DOMIMAR-890744 format. One record per residue: x, y, z of N, C-alpha, C in turn; chain; residue in one letter; residue number from 1. Coordinates in Angstrom, 2 decimals. Layout:
<atoms>
@nu: X; nv: Y; nw: Z; cau: X; cav: Y; caw: Z; cu: X; cv: Y; cw: Z; chain: A; resn: a; resi: NUM
...
</atoms>
This chain:
<atoms>
@nu: 0.10; nv: 4.06; nw: 12.28; cau: -0.39; cav: 3.34; caw: 11.17; cu: 0.67; cv: 3.30; cw: 9.93; chain: A; resn: q; resi: 1
@nu: 0.55; nv: 2.24; nw: 9.20; cau: 1.60; cav: 1.94; caw: 8.18; cu: 1.65; cv: 3.08; cw: 7.21; chain: A; resn: v; resi: 2
@nu: 0.59; nv: 3.57; nw: 6.73; cau: 0.50; cav: 4.71; caw: 5.70; cu: 1.09; cv: 5.80; cw: 5.96; chain: A; resn: r; resi: 3
@nu: 1.16; nv: 6.16; nw: 7.30; cau: 1.79; cav: 7.28; caw: 7.82; cu: 3.21; cv: 7.39; cw: 7.58; chain: A; resn: k; resi: 4
@nu: 3.80; nv: 6.21; nw: 7.33; cau: 5.30; cav: 6.23; caw: 7.21; cu: 5.67; cv: 6.37; cw: 5.60; chain: A; resn: k; resi: 5
@nu: 4.72; nv: 6.57; nw: 4.71; cau: 5.00; cav: 6.86; caw: 3.42; cu: 5.21; cv: 8.20; cw: 3.23; chain: A; resn: v; resi: 6
@nu: 6.30; nv: 8.80; nw: 2.72; cau: 6.50; cav: 10.21; caw: 2.60; cu: 5.51; cv: 10.75; cw: 1.55; chain: A; resn: p; resi: 7
@nu: 5.18; nv: 12.04; nw: 1.76; cau: 4.08; cav: 12.55; caw: 0.91; cu: 4.44; cv: 12.82; cw: -0.51; chain: A; resn: s; resi: 8
@nu: 5.78; nv: 12.88; nw: -0.79; cau: 6.25; cav: 12.98; caw: -2.17; cu: 6.58; cv: 11.69; cw: -2.90; chain: A; resn: n; resi: 9
@nu: 6.33; nv: 10.58; nw: -2.14; cau: 6.85; cav: 9.26; caw: -2.63; cu: 6.09; cv: 8.73; cw: -3.73; chain: A; resn: a; resi: 10
@nu: 6.67; nv: 7.88; nw: -4.60; cau: 5.93; cav: 7.34; caw: -5.78; cu: 5.66; cv: 5.91; cw: -5.10; chain: A; resn: v; resi: 11
@nu: 4.41; nv: 5.48; nw: -5.19; cau: 3.95; cav: 4.25; caw: -4.53; cu: 2.96; cv: 3.52; cw: -5.41; chain: A; resn: i; resi: 12
@nu: 2.99; nv: 2.13; nw: -5.34; cau: 2.24; cav: 1.15; caw: -5.90; cu: 1.55; cv: 0.41; cw: -4.83; chain: A; resn: a; resi: 13
@nu: 0.23; nv: 0.49; nw: -4.86; cau: -0.56; cav: 0.07; caw: -3.58; cu: -1.71; cv: -0.84; cw: -4.03; chain: A; resn: t; resi: 14
@nu: -2.16; nv: -1.63; nw: -3.15; cau: -3.38; cav: -2.43; caw: -3.29; cu: -4.74; cv: -1.66; cw: -3.21; chain: A; resn: y; resi: 15
@nu: -5.50; nv: -2.12; nw: -4.04; cau: -6.79; cav: -1.22; caw: -4.41; cu: -7.39; cv: -0.72; cw: -3.02; chain: A; resn: y; resi: 16
@nu: -7.54; nv: -1.60; nw: -1.98; cau: -8.27; cav: -1.10; caw: -0.69; cu: -7.45; cv: -0.08; cw: 0.03; chain: A; resn: s; resi: 17
@nu: -6.09; nv: 0.00; nw: -0.19; cau: -5.32; cav: 1.06; caw: 0.48; cu: -5.34; cv: 2.41; cw: -0.37; chain: A; resn: f; resi: 18
@nu: -5.64; nv: 2.33; nw: -1.54; cau: -5.49; cav: 3.43; caw: -2.47; cu: -6.17; cv: 4.68; cw: -1.87; chain: A; resn: a; resi: 19
@nu: -7.42; nv: 4.68; nw: -1.55; cau: -8.08; cav: 5.81; caw: -1.07; cu: -7.57; cv: 6.63; cw: -0.07; chain: A; resn: p; resi: 20
@nu: -6.63; nv: 5.96; nw: 0.71; cau: -6.00; cav: 6.51; caw: 1.90; cu: -4.66; cv: 7.19; cw: 1.48; chain: A; resn: h; resi: 21
@nu: -4.29; nv: 7.06; nw: 0.33; cau: -2.98; cav: 7.58; caw: -0.24; cu: -3.10; cv: 8.39; cw: -1.51; chain: A; resn: l; resi: 22
@nu: -4.35; nv: 8.61; nw: -2.02; cau: -4.53; cav: 9.41; caw: -3.25; cu: -4.12; cv: 10.70; cw: -3.22; chain: A; resn: t; resi: 23
@nu: -3.76; nv: 11.49; nw: -2.24; cau: -3.42; cav: 12.71; caw: -2.24; cu: -2.13; cv: 13.08; cw: -2.81; chain: A; resn: h; resi: 24
@nu: -1.25; nv: 11.97; nw: -3.25; cau: -0.04; cav: 12.23; caw: -3.81; cu: -0.10; cv: 12.30; cw: -5.33; chain: A; resn: r; resi: 25
@nu: 1.08; nv: 12.80; nw: -5.94; cau: 1.05; cav: 12.99; caw: -7.26; cu: 1.16; cv: 11.69; cw: -8.11; chain: A; resn: e; resi: 26
@nu: 1.96; nv: 10.68; nw: -7.68; cau: 2.13; cav: 9.47; caw: -8.40; cu: 1.73; cv: 8.28; cw: -7.37; chain: A; resn: r; resi: 27
@nu: 0.73; nv: 7.61; nw: -7.80; cau: 0.19; cav: 6.50; caw: -7.10; cu: -0.25; cv: 5.56; cw: -8.11; chain: A; resn: i; resi: 28
@nu: 0.00; nv: 4.31; nw: -8.02; cau: -0.36; cav: 3.21; caw: -8.98; cu: -1.01; cv: 2.27; cw: -8.28; chain: A; resn: y; resi: 29
@nu: -2.06; nv: 1.58; nw: -8.88; cau: -2.83; cav: 0.49; caw: -8.24; cu: -2.35; cv: -0.86; cw: -8.58; chain: A; resn: m; resi: 30
@nu: -1.81; nv: -1.52; nw: -7.56; cau: -1.15; cav: -2.84; caw: -7.78; cu: -1.95; cv: -3.77; cw: -8.82; chain: A; resn: w; resi: 31
@nu: -1.49; nv: -4.26; nw: -9.85; cau: -0.02; cav: -4.59; caw: -9.98; cu: 0.71; cv: -3.51; cw: -10.94; chain: A; resn: p; resi: 32
@nu: 0.08; nv: -2.53; nw: -11.42; cau: 0.53; cav: -1.42; caw: -12.25; cu: 1.42; cv: -0.75; cw: -11.36; chain: A; resn: t; resi: 33
@nu: 2.58; nv: -0.33; nw: -11.85; cau: 3.23; cav: -0.54; caw: -13.32; cu: 3.95; cv: -1.57; cw: -13.58; chain: A; resn: p; resi: 34
@nu: 4.09; nv: -2.65; nw: -12.71; cau: 4.83; cav: -3.87; caw: -12.80; cu: 4.29; cv: -4.75; cw: -13.80; chain: A; resn: f; resi: 35
@nu: 3.08; nv: -4.79; nw: -13.81; cau: 2.15; cav: -5.59; caw: -14.82; cu: 0.71; cv: -4.79; cw: -15.01; chain: A; resn: h; resi: 36
@nu: 0.82; nv: -3.93; nw: -16.03; cau: -0.27; cav: -2.99; caw: -16.33; cu: -1.58; cv: -3.64; cw: -16.40; chain: A; resn: a; resi: 37
@nu: -2.41; nv: -3.07; nw: -15.57; cau: -3.90; cav: -3.63; caw: -15.50; cu: -4.68; cv: -2.50; cw: -15.64; chain: A; resn: s; resi: 38
@nu: -5.79; nv: -2.41; nw: -16.41; cau: -6.64; cav: -1.22; caw: -16.57; cu: -5.90; cv: 0.08; cw: -16.72; chain: A; resn: n; resi: 39
@nu: -4.83; nv: 0.06; nw: -17.63; cau: -3.90; cav: 1.19; caw: -17.63; cu: -4.16; cv: 1.95; cw: -18.92; chain: A; resn: w; resi: 40
@nu: -4.26; nv: 3.28; nw: -18.74; cau: -4.37; cav: 4.15; caw: -20.00; cu: -5.50; cv: 3.79; cw: -20.94; chain: A; resn: n; resi: 41
@nu: -5.18; nv: 3.40; nw: -22.09; cau: -6.21; cav: 2.99; caw: -23.20; cu: -6.09; cv: 1.43; cw: -23.29; chain: A; resn: v; resi: 42
@nu: -5.69; nv: 0.75; nw: -22.39; cau: -5.52; cav: -0.79; caw: -22.49; cu: -4.59; cv: -1.35; cw: -23.49; chain: A; resn: f; resi: 43
@nu: -3.68; nv: -0.54; nw: -24.02; cau: -2.77; cav: -1.00; caw: -25.02; cu: -1.64; cv: -1.77; cw: -24.52; chain: A; resn: k; resi: 44
@nu: -1.44; nv: -1.57; nw: -23.27; cau: -0.25; cav: -2.00; caw: -22.53; cu: -0.58; cv: -3.13; cw: -21.44; chain: A; resn: q; resi: 45
@nu: -1.67; nv: -3.73; nw: -21.52; cau: -2.15; cav: -4.70; caw: -20.57; cu: -1.09; cv: -5.83; cw: -20.44; chain: A; resn: e; resi: 46
@nu: -0.86; nv: -6.09; nw: -19.25; cau: 0.21; cav: -7.07; caw: -18.88; cu: 1.53; cv: -6.77; cw: -19.07; chain: A; resn: g; resi: 47
@nu: 1.93; nv: -5.62; nw: -19.57; cau: 3.18; cav: -5.33; caw: -19.78; cu: 3.91; cv: -4.60; cw: -18.54; chain: A; resn: e; resi: 48
@nu: 5.15; nv: -4.67; nw: -18.26; cau: 5.80; cav: -3.78; caw: -17.35; cu: 6.05; cv: -2.47; cw: -18.05; chain: A; resn: c; resi: 49
@nu: 5.59; nv: -1.58; nw: -17.29; cau: 5.73; cav: -0.04; caw: -17.84; cu: 7.10; cv: 0.57; cw: -17.40; chain: A; resn: l; resi: 50
@nu: 7.72; nv: 1.32; nw: -18.30; cau: 9.15; cav: 1.97; caw: -17.96; cu: 8.96; cv: 2.76; cw: -16.62; chain: A; resn: p; resi: 51
@nu: 7.88; nv: 3.30; nw: -16.22; cau: 7.66; cav: 4.05; caw: -15.03; cu: 7.83; cv: 3.15; cw: -13.77; chain: A; resn: i; resi: 52
@nu: 7.93; nv: 1.85; nw: -13.96; cau: 7.99; cav: 1.03; caw: -12.80; cu: 9.25; cv: 1.25; cw: -12.03; chain: A; resn: a; resi: 53
@nu: 10.31; nv: 1.70; nw: -12.68; cau: 11.61; cav: 1.89; caw: -12.09; cu: 11.48; cv: 3.17; cw: -11.07; chain: A; resn: n; resi: 54
@nu: 10.42; nv: 3.86; nw: -11.22; cau: 10.36; cav: 5.12; caw: -10.38; cu: 9.67; cv: 4.80; cw: -9.00; chain: A; resn: d; resi: 55
@nu: 9.03; nv: 3.56; nw: -9.00; cau: 8.24; cav: 3.22; caw: -7.76; cu: 9.40; cv: 3.15; cw: -6.51; chain: A; resn: v; resi: 56
@nu: 9.00; nv: 3.87; nw: -5.41; cau: 9.86; cav: 3.89; caw: -4.24; cu: 9.25; cv: 3.01; cw: -3.17; chain: A; resn: q; resi: 57
@nu: 7.92; nv: 2.90; nw: -3.10; cau: 7.26; cav: 2.12; caw: -2.04; cu: 6.21; cv: 1.33; cw: -2.63; chain: A; resn: y; resi: 58
@nu: 6.03; nv: 0.11; nw: -1.90; cau: 4.79; cav: -0.83; caw: -2.22; cu: 3.91; cv: -0.87; cw: -0.93; chain: A; resn: l; resi: 59
@nu: 2.71; nv: -0.82; nw: -0.92; cau: 1.88; cav: -1.10; caw: 0.26; cu: 0.95; cv: -2.15; cw: -0.29; chain: A; resn: m; resi: 60
@nu: 1.07; nv: -3.26; nw: 0.43; cau: 0.34; cav: -4.48; caw: -0.03; cu: -0.07; cv: -5.40; cw: 1.24; chain: A; resn: l; resi: 61
@nu: -1.21; nv: -6.05; nw: 1.05; cau: -1.57; cav: -6.93; caw: 2.27; cu: -0.52; cv: -7.97; cw: 2.35; chain: A; resn: p; resi: 62
@nu: -0.41; nv: -8.45; nw: 3.72; cau: 0.51; cav: -9.52; caw: 4.13; cu: 0.24; cv: -10.78; cw: 3.34; chain: A; resn: p; resi: 63
@nu: -0.92; nv: -11.16; nw: 2.94; cau: -1.25; cav: -12.30; caw: 2.35; cu: -1.68; cv: -11.95; cw: 0.95; chain: A; resn: d; resi: 64
@nu: -0.73; nv: -11.65; nw: 0.04; cau: -1.04; cav: -11.10; caw: -1.32; cu: -1.55; cv: -12.47; cw: -2.20; chain: A; resn: l; resi: 65
@nu: -2.73; nv: -12.24; nw: -2.68; cau: -3.21; cav: -13.21; caw: -3.52; cu: -3.00; cv: -12.88; cw: -4.99; chain: A; resn: g; resi: 66
@nu: -3.43; nv: -11.55; nw: -5.29; cau: -3.41; cav: -10.95; caw: -6.69; cu: -2.07; cv: -10.63; cw: -7.20; chain: A; resn: d; resi: 67
@nu: -1.62; nv: -11.29; nw: -8.21; cau: -0.48; cav: -11.11; caw: -8.92; cu: 0.67; cv: -11.26; cw: -8.03; chain: A; resn: n; resi: 68
@nu: 0.71; nv: -12.41; nw: -7.01; cau: 1.78; cav: -12.69; caw: -6.31; cu: 2.98; cv: -13.03; cw: -7.03; chain: A; resn: a; resi: 69
@nu: 2.89; nv: -13.61; nw: -8.25; cau: 4.03; cav: -13.97; caw: -9.06; cu: 4.82; cv: -12.65; cw: -9.45; chain: A; resn: d; resi: 70
@nu: 4.03; nv: -11.61; nw: -9.64; cau: 4.71; cav: -10.32; caw: -9.87; cu: 5.59; cv: -9.89; cw: -8.70; chain: A; resn: v; resi: 71
@nu: 4.93; nv: -9.96; nw: -7.55; cau: 5.58; cav: -9.54; caw: -6.39; cu: 6.89; cv: -10.41; cw: -6.07; chain: A; resn: f; resi: 72
@nu: 6.77; nv: -11.72; nw: -6.40; cau: 7.89; cav: -12.64; caw: -6.20; cu: 8.85; cv: -12.19; cw: -7.04; chain: A; resn: d; resi: 73
@nu: 8.71; nv: -11.66; nw: -8.18; cau: 9.79; cav: -11.34; caw: -9.12; cu: 10.57; cv: -9.97; cw: -8.81; chain: A; resn: s; resi: 74
@nu: 9.98; nv: -9.28; nw: -7.90; cau: 10.48; cav: -7.91; caw: -7.53; cu: 10.77; cv: -7.78; cw: -6.12; chain: A; resn: i; resi: 75
@nu: 10.44; nv: -8.72; nw: -5.28; cau: 10.56; cav: -8.58; caw: -3.87; cu: 12.03; cv: -8.29; cw: -3.26; chain: A; resn: q; resi: 76
@nu: 12.93; nv: -8.92; nw: -4.01; cau: 14.17; cav: -8.73; caw: -3.56; cu: 14.80; cv: -7.31; cw: -3.79; chain: A; resn: r; resi: 77
@nu: 14.06; nv: -6.47; nw: -4.40; cau: 14.47; cav: -5.04; caw: -4.69; cu: 13.84; cv: -4.15; cw: -3.62; chain: A; resn: q; resi: 78
@nu: 13.22; nv: -4.64; nw: -2.70; cau: 12.38; cav: -3.94; caw: -1.74; cu: 12.70; cv: -4.59; cw: -0.40; chain: A; resn: f; resi: 79
@nu: 12.64; nv: -3.77; nw: 0.70; cau: 12.68; cav: -4.20; caw: 2.07; cu: 11.58; cv: -3.64; cw: 2.93; chain: A; resn: h; resi: 80
@nu: 11.04; nv: -4.42; nw: 3.89; cau: 10.04; cav: -4.10; caw: 4.84; cu: 10.39; cv: -2.93; cw: 5.68; chain: A; resn: v; resi: 81
@nu: 9.61; nv: -1.83; nw: 5.65; cau: 9.87; cav: -0.83; caw: 6.53; cu: 8.80; cv: -0.57; cw: 7.64; chain: A; resn: v; resi: 82
@nu: 7.56; nv: -1.15; nw: 7.38; cau: 6.51; cav: -1.17; caw: 8.54; cu: 5.53; cv: -2.20; cw: 8.16; chain: A; resn: a; resi: 83
@nu: 4.76; nv: -2.72; nw: 9.15; cau: 3.97; cav: -3.85; caw: 9.00; cu: 2.78; cv: -3.57; cw: 10.04; chain: A; resn: k; resi: 84
@nu: 1.54; nv: -4.03; nw: 9.57; cau: 0.44; cav: -4.18; caw: 10.60; cu: -0.22; cv: -5.49; cw: 10.32; chain: A; resn: s; resi: 85
@nu: -1.26; nv: -5.69; nw: 10.85; cau: -2.04; cav: -6.92; caw: 10.48; cu: -2.66; cv: -7.00; cw: 9.10; chain: A; resn: s; resi: 86
@nu: -2.87; nv: -5.87; nw: 8.65; cau: -3.45; cav: -5.85; caw: 7.32; cu: -2.66; cv: -5.22; cw: 6.11; chain: A; resn: n; resi: 87
@nu: -1.47; nv: -4.67; nw: 6.49; cau: -0.66; cav: -4.04; caw: 5.42; cu: 0.81; cv: -4.20; cw: 5.62; chain: A; resn: a; resi: 88
@nu: 1.64; nv: -4.20; nw: 4.67; cau: 3.04; cav: -4.22; caw: 4.69; cu: 3.53; cv: -3.18; cw: 3.79; chain: A; resn: v; resi: 89
@nu: 4.31; nv: -2.26; nw: 4.37; cau: 5.00; cav: -1.22; caw: 3.54; cu: 6.37; cv: -1.71; cw: 3.11; chain: A; resn: l; resi: 90
@nu: 6.76; nv: -1.61; nw: 1.87; cau: 8.08; cav: -1.95; caw: 1.40; cu: 8.69; cv: -0.76; cw: 0.77; chain: A; resn: y; resi: 91
@nu: 10.00; nv: -0.60; nw: 1.11; cau: 10.67; cav: 0.49; caw: 0.37; cu: 11.71; cv: -0.13; cw: -0.53; chain: A; resn: k; resi: 92
@nu: 11.95; nv: 0.48; nw: -1.71; cau: 12.87; cav: 0.17; caw: -2.85; cu: 14.25; cv: 0.22; cw: -2.27; chain: A; resn: r; resi: 93
@nu: 15.11; nv: -0.72; nw: -2.47; cau: 16.47; cav: -0.79; caw: -2.02; cu: 17.27; cv: 0.09; cw: -2.79; chain: A; resn: i; resi: 94
@nu: 17.93; nv: 1.23; nw: -2.40; cau: 18.74; cav: 2.02; caw: -3.28; cu: 19.82; cv: 1.25; cw: -4.04; chain: A; resn: p; resi: 95
@nu: 19.85; nv: 1.51; nw: -5.31; cau: 20.93; cav: 0.88; caw: -6.04; cu: 20.74; cv: -0.51; cw: -6.49; chain: A; resn: g; resi: 96
@nu: 19.43; nv: -0.82; nw: -6.35; cau: 19.07; cav: -2.28; caw: -6.98; cu: 19.66; cv: -2.52; cw: -8.23; chain: A; resn: s; resi: 97
@nu: 20.15; nv: -3.49; nw: -8.54; cau: 21.16; cav: -3.72; caw: -9.61; cu: 20.39; cv: -4.20; cw: -10.88; chain: A; resn: s; resi: 98
@nu: 19.19; nv: -4.69; nw: -10.83; cau: 18.51; cav: -5.16; caw: -12.01; cu: 17.39; cv: -4.17; cw: -12.33; chain: A; resn: t; resi: 99
@nu: 17.09; nv: -3.85; nw: -13.68; cau: 15.99; cav: -3.12; caw: -13.99; cu: 14.90; cv: -3.73; cw: -13.72; chain: A; resn: d; resi: 100
@nu: 13.88; nv: -3.24; nw: -13.02; cau: 12.75; cav: -3.85; caw: -12.40; cu: 11.89; cv: -4.58; cw: -13.59; chain: A; resn: i; resi: 101
@nu: 11.77; nv: -3.95; nw: -14.66; cau: 11.02; cav: -4.66; caw: -15.84; cu: 11.65; cv: -5.93; cw: -16.18; chain: A; resn: c; resi: 102
@nu: 13.02; nv: -5.87; nw: -16.38; cau: 13.75; cav: -7.10; caw: -16.70; cu: 13.64; cv: -8.14; cw: -15.51; chain: A; resn: t; resi: 103
@nu: 13.46; nv: -7.77; nw: -14.35; cau: 13.28; cav: -8.72; caw: -13.40; cu: 11.88; cv: -9.42; cw: -13.47; chain: A; resn: a; resi: 104
@nu: 10.85; nv: -8.52; nw: -13.78; cau: 9.43; cav: -9.07; caw: -13.94; cu: 9.50; cv: -10.00; cw: -15.16; chain: A; resn: v; resi: 105
@nu: 10.19; nv: -9.80; nw: -16.22; cau: 10.06; cav: -10.61; caw: -17.39; cu: 10.74; cv: -11.92; cw: -17.11; chain: A; resn: r; resi: 106
@nu: 11.88; nv: -11.79; nw: -16.35; cau: 12.61; cav: -12.99; caw: -16.01; cu: 12.07; cv: -13.78; cw: -14.78; chain: A; resn: n; resi: 107
@nu: 11.24; nv: -13.11; nw: -14.02; cau: 10.69; cav: -13.88; caw: -12.92; cu: 11.59; cv: -13.72; cw: -11.73; chain: A; resn: g; resi: 108
@nu: 12.65; nv: -12.88; nw: -11.80; cau: 13.57; cav: -12.94; caw: -10.60; cu: 13.98; cv: -11.49; cw: -10.48; chain: A; resn: t; resi: 109
@nu: 14.31; nv: -11.05; nw: -9.29; cau: 14.98; cav: -9.61; caw: -9.02; cu: 16.24; cv: -9.84; cw: -8.26; chain: A; resn: a; resi: 110
@nu: 17.27; nv: -9.12; nw: -8.66; cau: 18.38; cav: -9.04; caw: -7.85; cu: 18.40; cv: -8.14; cw: -6.73; chain: A; resn: d; resi: 111
@nu: 19.00; nv: -8.36; nw: -5.72; cau: 19.09; cav: -7.59; caw: -4.68; cu: 20.11; cv: -6.50; cw: -4.79; chain: A; resn: a; resi: 112
@nu: 20.06; nv: -5.42; nw: -3.97; cau: 21.02; cav: -4.42; caw: -4.16; cu: 22.39; cv: -4.89; cw: -4.01; chain: A; resn: a; resi: 113
@nu: 23.44; nv: -4.35; nw: -4.57; cau: 24.69; cav: -4.78; caw: -4.56; cu: 25.26; cv: -4.82; cw: -3.20; chain: A; resn: p; resi: 114
</atoms>
């Protein structure tokens, strides 16, 4: 299973239907948070990219992402696929990605690792 490839101490952003299977970890965010805050904290940062976005090491998303696909498009070059199934794709952040991820989200593009 794809979720078994996520290290137990990894910081992850995941689609809501996958979250119950990953909630045992210390830091998990519901997609598209922290890249585009949604229902976050006291709702004062809705739509913003949160500084904690740079801490995200993994994404677990459906292969046919409909929700906030534009956010994924802006960051996808900073991640690579490490596992895939018919209903989930696991992405790992490329070490040394050259662009601050919030800058990439604001600009709509993400640089790949150097």
